N, C-alpha and C positions, 0 to 999 in steps of 0.2 A: 699789919699787913698791908702789902703793896697792891695797888689797882690791879695790875695784871693777875694777880693770884687770887684776888676777889672775883674778877671777871671769870676765871677759869672754873672756879668753885660753882658760880651761879650757871654757867654754861652746861656744866655737866648736870646739874641739878634739872635744867629744863630739859636736856637731851633724854634723861631717864624718865621724864613724867609721861605717863599715859594719857594725861589728860590734854596735853598741848598737840596741836595740829603741825606735825613736822613736814609741811609741804614744801619747804624751801630750803636747801642746804645752807647752813651757816646763820639761819634765822634765829637761833637760840642765843648766839652771840651776839647780834645786832640787838634783840630784845633786852639781854642783860646789860649792854651798854647805854640803851636808852633809860633804863631804871637808874642805873648809877649816875647818869649826868642829872637825872630828875632829882635825886638825892643830894648831889653835891652842887647843883645849879650851874654847872659848866662841865665842859668835857675835860677830864683830868690827864695829867701825864701818867703813862702807864708804870712808872716807879715812884709815883707819889704814895705817901703813907696814908691810909685812911683811918680816921678816928674809930674808937670803938663806938660811939654813938651813931656815927653814920654806917657803920658795918651792920650793928642790929637792925637799923631802919631798913637797909638795903635787903638784908636777908628776909626780913618780913615781907617785902614787896615780892621778892623772888619767890617765896612761898606762895602767895596769893597767885601769882602768875602760873606756877606748878600745879595749881588746882584747875586751871583753863582760864581763868579770869583774863580777858584781853588787856594788854598794856595800856591802850588808851582809857579804859575804865579806871585803872589803877592810878594813872597820872591826872585824869580828868581833862584831857586834852589830846588833839591829834593835828599834824601837819598835812594838810591837803593842797597840793598846786601851790606851796608856799603860803598858805593861809592856816593860821592856827586857831582851831575851833574847839568849842567846849563840846563834850560829849558826857553823857548820863547814862546809868543803868535804865532799861526800858525803852531806849531808842536805838536804832541800828548803828553799830559803830561803822565808821567809813572804811573804806578798803583802798589801797593805793592803786590797786588794779582799775578802778573807776576813773582814774586820772584819763585812761584812753577813751572813755566816753566823752569827757570834756573836750578832749582835743578834737573828736569828731564834730561834737557841736559848735565849738569856736570855729572852726574851719569853714564852716558853712554859714554862720552868722555874720562874720566879717565881710562877706560879699554882698549884703543887703544894706540898704539905706538906713531904715528904721525898724530892725529886726525885732520880732517878739519869740520868746523862748518859754516853755514850760516843761518843768521837771516834775514827774509823777512819782509818788511814793518817796518824797524828798528826804525823810528822816531828819537828821540834824542840818539839812541843807547843804552839804558840801558841793553837790554838782551844780546846784543852782547858784551858789554864791561864787563858785570857781568861775562860772561862764559870766555872771554879771560883773565880776571883777576885771575879766579880761576883754570882755566886749562891752564897754561903758555905754556906748549907745543904745544897747540892746534893753527891752523891756522884758524882765525876767521875773517869772512865777514859779513858786515851788509848792505843790499840794501835799497833803497827807491826811491819813483818815484819823490819826490820833491828835487830841489836844496837845499831849505831852512833847511830841516831835515838833509840831508847829511853834510852840512856844520855845523850844529850844533853838530851833532855825532862826526865829526873829531875834532872840538874844544873840546869836552868833553875827547876824547881819548888822545889828546896832553896834556891837563890839568892833567889828571890822571895817563899819562904815560903808559898807557895800550895798547899793541900792537893788537888792532883790527883795521881792515881796512873796510872802507866806500865807497861804490861806488853807484852812481845814475843809476837806471834801473828800467824797469817794471818788477817785480818779478825777475827772473834769469837773465835778460838781461844785466847787468852791469858788470857780473861776469867774469873773465878770463877763456877762454875755457880749459885751462890745469885742471880747477877742475873737468871737465866732468868725471863721474863715479867715483869720489873720496871723495864725501862729506859723512861723518858719521852721521851728524845730521842736519835736517833743523828744526829751529824753526819759528813759524808764529804766530802773534796775529793779525788776519787779520780784516778789516772793514767787519763785518758779518751781519749788519742789512739791511733789504729790504729798499728800497727808501722811502716808506710811513711809515715806523716805525719812522723816525726822528722826527716828531712832537710829538712823546709820551715820548720823552727823558726828563729827569731833565734839568732846565736851565743851570746847571754848564756844561753839556755835550753838550748840543744842541748849546749854545751861545758861548761857549769858545774853543770847540776842532774844528779841521779843518775836513770839511765834507768827505774829502777823508780817513780820520781816522776811520770814523763811517760807511760809506756804499759804496759799489762797485757800487751803483745806479741800481742794478737788483732788479726784484721783490722780490726776497727771501733772497739776500744776500750772496748766495752761490757761485756766479759767480767765485770770485777770488780764493776762496778756492779749487774749481773744477779745476781751471785752474792750480794752484800750484801742486796739487795732480798729475795732468797729467803730467805737465812738469818736475815734480821732477825725473822721471824714468831716464832721460839721466843725472842727476848729481850725485843722491845717488848711493853710491857703493852698491853690493848685500849685504843685511843685513842691510843696513843704516837705520836710523829712521826719520821720520817726525812727529814733535810735533806740535799740533795746540791748542792755547788757545781760547776758546769760552765761552759763557754764559752757565748755566747748561741746560737750554732748548733747545739749539742747539747741545749738545754733541751726542745725538743720531743720529741726521741727519748727523752730520760731520763724525761719526764712519762708518755709512752706506756708505758714499760718499768714504772714504778710502778704504773700502772694494770693491766696485765697481771698483776701479782703481788698484786693485791687492795687496794692502796691506794686511800683516797677522799679528797675534798677536795684532789685534786693540782692544783697551779698553780706556774707559774713566776714568782718574785719578783725585783726589782732594787732597789738602792738609789738612788732618785730625788734623795736630798740629796747625793750625791757626785759630781755633776757628771760628767765624763769618766771618773772612777774607777769610777762606778757602771755603766758601759758595758762593764766589763771581764769581768764575770761575771755568771751568774744562780744563784739558789739555788731549786732545785727542791723543793717542799715536798710531803709526802703523810702520810695519816695511816692508821695500821693499823686 
């Protein structure tokens, strides 16, 4: 069987799966290609013949994806802002849409002489690592509540040789006190779903992401964002920025919350160059 025929078969399997979130047109083909590249170790020619052994392995991986299991968990890695990072079950899988959050942070940090950045709920560390990689003069910290996430973020930092530091703590709890009133940018991709909204999520999120990465268990999902906005006052320097990534339907609510806690220049931003991917999330920005 040729590569093109095998990919068409896999694409159809994923299109027909009720457990896959079909949010982006053509996503099933992209994921089938990613899995085949993983099996073969390279991007093959469409007319190349695929061995029986490789076909069997590929079909097993496609079957896993059809249950909703995210591709990064199947392959064990994910490329984010050109950095290949390890991912594991139990730690939130990075999303391409978060690259806009990095862009917003980097554009602000590059204007500073010795900038400091903090990434809350860092997970595997993609945002903190990308920021530290692109603004080498910055002092970058990532914090997370779970030991598993912090361990994985530290592993990624060591593998990539990127000088980001990761600490365990509840929001700002694990940060060194010397950073008080010195942080230039806080990034936050929070768990913003209300506790009853979890049941409405696609299988690939509901069954494969840690619950702490999806909801703060409050009725509205705004509890942690409210806490972060409140507690950020003692960490942000005057004029420092808070950047919060949320779904488009939450942007107005988050913007109102930031204004409530004294932020100015508050607005909702989107990545207009990313096409459909740019519609997946918004980054609400506000300056202390």
